[in-house]
C-alpha positions as CSV (number, residue, x, y, z in Angstrom):
1,M,-17.8,24.5,23.1
2,R,-15.1,27.0,23.3
3,T,-14.1,27.7,26.7
4,I,-12.5,30.8,28.7
5,V,-11.2,30.7,31.9
6,K,-10.7,33.9,33.4
7,G,-9.9,35.3,36.6
8,R,-11.7,38.0,38.9
9,N,-8.5,40.5,40.4
10,L,-5.8,37.1,40.2
11,D,-4.1,35.4,38.1
12,V,-5.4,31.9,37.5
13,T,-2.9,29.4,37.5
14,E,-2.7,27.1,34.7
15,L,-3.3,23.6,36.6
16,D,-6.5,25.8,38.2
17,R,-7.2,26.1,34.3
18,R,-6.5,23.4,33.3
19,Y,-8.9,21.3,36.0
20,V,-11.8,24.3,35.0
21,E,-11.5,22.8,31.6
22,E,-11.3,19.4,32.5
23,K,-14.9,19.5,34.3
24,L,-16.6,21.6,31.7
25,H,-15.9,18.8,28.9
26,R,-18.3,16.7,31.0
27,L,-21.1,18.9,29.6
28,E,-19.8,18.8,25.9
29,R,-21.7,15.8,25.5
30,I,-25.2,17.4,26.5
31,L,-24.4,19.9,25.0
32,D,-23.4,21.1,21.3
33,D,-20.3,23.1,19.9
34,R,-22.1,26.2,19.2
35,T,-22.2,26.5,23.4
36,D,-20.2,29.3,24.3
37,A,-18.6,29.0,28.2
38,V,-17.1,31.9,30.2
39,A,-15.8,30.4,33.9
40,E,-14.3,33.0,36.0
41,L,-12.9,32.8,39.8
42,G,-12.7,35.0,41.7
43,L,-11.7,35.5,45.9
44,E,-13.1,37.8,48.4
45,H,-11.4,37.8,51.2
46,H,-15.0,39.4,53.3
47,R,-16.2,35.9,53.4
48,N,-16.2,33.4,55.7
49,A,-12.9,31.2,53.8
50,E,-15.3,28.6,53.6
51,E,-16.9,30.1,50.9
52,S,-14.2,32.8,49.2
53,R,-13.4,30.6,46.8
54,I,-16.4,31.8,44.2
55,V,-16.8,30.3,39.7
56,E,-19.0,31.8,38.3
57,L,-20.2,29.6,34.9
58,S,-21.8,31.5,32.2
59,L,-22.4,29.2,29.3
60,W,-24.3,30.2,26.0
61,V,-26.8,27.9,24.7
62,D,-28.7,28.7,21.5
63,G,-28.4,32.6,22.5
64,R,-29.9,31.2,25.9
65,P,-28.0,32.0,28.4
66,L,-26.9,29.6,31.6
67,R,-25.5,31.1,34.7
68,A,-24.2,28.5,37.3
69,V,-22.4,30.3,40.6
70,A,-20.7,27.4,43.6
71,H,-18.6,29.2,46.5
72,A,-16.4,26.7,48.7
73,A,-13.3,27.1,50.3
74,S,-11.4,25.5,47.3
75,W,-10.8,26.3,43.5
76,R,-11.6,22.6,42.8
77,A,-14.9,22.4,45.1
78,A,-16.1,25.3,43.9
79,T,-15.4,24.1,39.7
80,D,-17.2,20.7,41.0
81,E,-20.4,22.5,42.7
82,A,-20.6,25.3,39.3
83,V,-20.7,22.7,37.0
84,D,-23.0,20.0,38.8
85,H,-25.6,23.3,38.3
86,A,-24.6,23.7,34.9
87,E,-25.4,20.4,34.0
88,R,-28.7,20.2,35.6
89,L,-29.3,23.0,34.2
90,A,-28.6,21.9,30.9
91,V,-30.4,19.1,30.5
92,A,-34.1,20.9,32.0
93,L,-32.8,23.3,29.2
94,H,-33.0,20.1,26.9
95,E,-36.0,18.3,28.8
96,K,-38.4,21.6,28.1
97,P,-40.6,22.3,25.5
98,R,-39.7,24.9,23.1
99,D,-42.2,27.2,22.1
100,L,-41.2,28.5,18.0
101,H,-45.2,29.4,17.0
102,R,-45.8,32.4,19.8
103,S,-49.8,31.9,20.3
104,P,-51.8,35.3,18.9
105,P,-52.5,38.3,20.1
106,R,-56.4,38.1,22.8
107,K,-58.4,40.4,21.6
108,P,-58.9,43.1,24.4
109,G,-62.4,42.3,27.1
110,G,-60.8,38.6,27.7
111,G,-61.8,37.2,23.9
112,A,-65.7,36.6,24.9
113,T,-68.3,37.3,23.0
114,P,-71.5,38.9,24.7
115,G,-74.7,37.7,23.7
């Protein structure tokens, strides 16, 4: 999985970057190497202290986006919540059957024949 960790209006420390990358490795057993992951860390001052740290994860799995957002008092807690949410979404995505063939278009009038 290709991973990018960036900050929104702040510099991400190397310790936080390594922690996020380590947690995202949990998703590698579910997702394949073609998956791109972007983790964006943000700090909002107008929120209360328990929700001021925000972690947004954006994953692209086979061209389909998965997004997980978490708010917490620390980067680590927000990262844990976001990765847990992304893991649940990834498992649900893999368990959901994909419709590879579209159904034929319906005829106007409901398709019922008068009789």
